[in-house]
N, C-alpha and C positions, 0 to 999 in steps of 0.2 A: 396825197401828192406832196413831194418834196419841193420846198422853195429853193431850188438849186438850178444851176445852169449846167447842161451837159453838151459837149461837142462830139458828134459822131462822124468819123471820117471813114468812108468806104467807097471804093470806085465801082463796085458792082451795084448798079441801080436797083435791081430786083431785090437783092439782099438788104440794101440800105432802106428801101421803102418798107419792107416787112418789119425790120427791127425798129425803125423809127415809130411805127404805129404803137409798138409795145412801150418804147421809151416815153412817149407823150402821155401815157397813162399815169406815169409816176413822177415826171419832172415838169416843173412849171415852164421851163424854156429849153427847147431842144434845137441845136443848130446843126445843120447837115453840110458835109463837105464831100465832094466827089473826087478830090485829089489832095495831096499833101500841101501844095501851095495854097489852095483855098482854105484848108484847115488852119494853116499858119496865120493867114489873114484874119480868119474868124476868131482865132485864139487871141490875137493882139487886140481886136475890137471888143470882145465880150468877156475875156478872162473867165472861162468856165471853171466850175468846181471840179468837174470830171471830164477827162478826155477818153473816149472810146475809139480806138483806131485800128484799122487793118494795118498789118506790117508791110504789106507789099502794095504800093500805090504809085501812080504816075507823078511826074514832076519832082516831088519830094516823097521818099518812102517813109513809112511809119517810124523806122529807126532814126532817121535824120530829123524828123519832126520832133520826136521826143528829146533828142539831143539839144535842139534849138530851144525848146521850152525849158529844159532843165538847167540851161546856162543861167537863168535868172529866176526860175520858179521851182522850188523844191516841194511845194505843198499840193499843187493840183494832182488829184488822183488820176492815175493812168492805167487803163485796162487795154491790153493788146489782144487783137484777134489774129490768129496765125493759122496757116495751112501747114500740114506736115512737111511740105517742101520748103517751108521758111524757117526750119529749125535753127539754122546757123545764124540768121538775123535775130531770131528770138533770143538766143543765148547772149547776144551782144546787148540786147535791150534790157535784160533782167537787172544788170547792175545800175541802171538809170532810175531805179526806184519805182517799180511797177506795183500796183495794188493787186493785180491779177493778170493772168493771161489765159486765153481760151483757144482751144484747137478746133478748127472747123472740120466737119459740121458740128454745130453747137446744139445741144439739147435745150429746149425752151426753158425748162426749170432751172438749169444751170446758168443760162444767160441771165435770167431774171434775178436769181439770188446773188450773182456776182455784182451786178450794178447796184442792187439794193444794199449789199454790204458796204460798198464804197460810199453810197449816199449816206448811210448811217454814220460813217466816220466823219462826214462833212457837216453833220447837223450841229454845228457849234455857233450858229448865227445868233447874236444877241441884239434885241431891239433896245435902242437908247432913246432918251428924250428928243423931242423936235424931229421925230421921224428919221433919225439916223439909225443905221444898223452896222454893227461891227462883226465881221466874219473872221473869227479867230483862226480857223483852219486855213483859209486862203489869204490871211493877212490883209484884209480889205476893210476900209470904211466906206459904206455905201449910203448915198442920199439920193432919193428920187430915182432909184434904179441906175444911178451913175456911180462908178468907182472913183473914189478920191485917193489918189496915189499917195502913199506914205513912205518916208524914208525909214531906214532901220531904227533910228533913234526915236522918230515920231511914233512908230509902231510899238516900241518898248514902253514909252511913256503912256500911250493910250491903253495898252494892255494892262498896265498897273492900275490905272484909273477905273477901268472896266471891272477888274477883279474886285475892287473895293467900291462897288457901284454906289453904295449909299453912304460911304464914309470918305473923308478926305485922305489924301496920300501926302506924306511929308516930303519936303525937299530932300532930306537925308536918304529916305528910302529910294527916291527916284535916282539920286546920284549914285547910290550903291548898285542899282541895277544897270546903270549906264557905264560907270567907270570904276566899279568896286570902291566907290567913295574916296578915291585918291586924287581927284582933280580939284585943285585949289580954286579954280574959276567955275566950279560946277553950278553955282547959283545963277550966275549970269547966263551960262549956256542953257540951263533948264528954262530960264525965262525966254530965251530965243526960240527954243523948241516949241514951247507953249504958244508963243506968238505966231509961229508958222502953222501950228495946228488950228489955232483960232481963225486964221485967215482961210484955211481950207474948210473948216467946219464952224461957222459963226454960231455963237451961243452955246456950244456943246460943253465947254470947260469953264468952270468958275474958280476964282481965287479964294483961298481961305487965309485971311490976313495973318501974317506971321507964322504960318504953318506949311502951306503947300497948295494943292489943287484937288478938285474933284469934278466928276461929271455933274453937270447942272441938274438939279432936282426939278 
């Protein structure tokens, strides 16, 4: 079973129930939505790793739902379910960064393999000290099953520290990643970023005197 969250949006209750049974065999958490508006709300609350959505739904259709998500999230894997009659909408959805699209009716083996492939691409979750978990694919820091929202700069710094999990990262390397090393006030700015990270994730980051920072051992 994948330690991932998947959101499944489908307005046909019979189809949704049948596919949900399959999804629950492979994913730790499966959230169901019967329309696009419900799916949007569930996405905002749970921030799933994978969105599996019918393209033709009430209130907000699948195309609009994907557009809303992609405005601020480029990493969630999106799989679209489409009928042949929805081809025009499907063509508009493809540029929004789909992992796959499936034409109904879907053969069971193809359905299973498609979401397993997407899940494999998301298996980048790293367990950190103090029960924190860093989800590289979805750009999340997770603690006690709660997402800790990170700014772009906070994510960049944390990614560097996680890459060198057992070794310290220098101020210079952090500055180079954030500003190409050209910011004369970078040291103070890095300290401020670390301060914010420590407030969100107490105990996770340690200072290395005169050098930089590292994930607490």
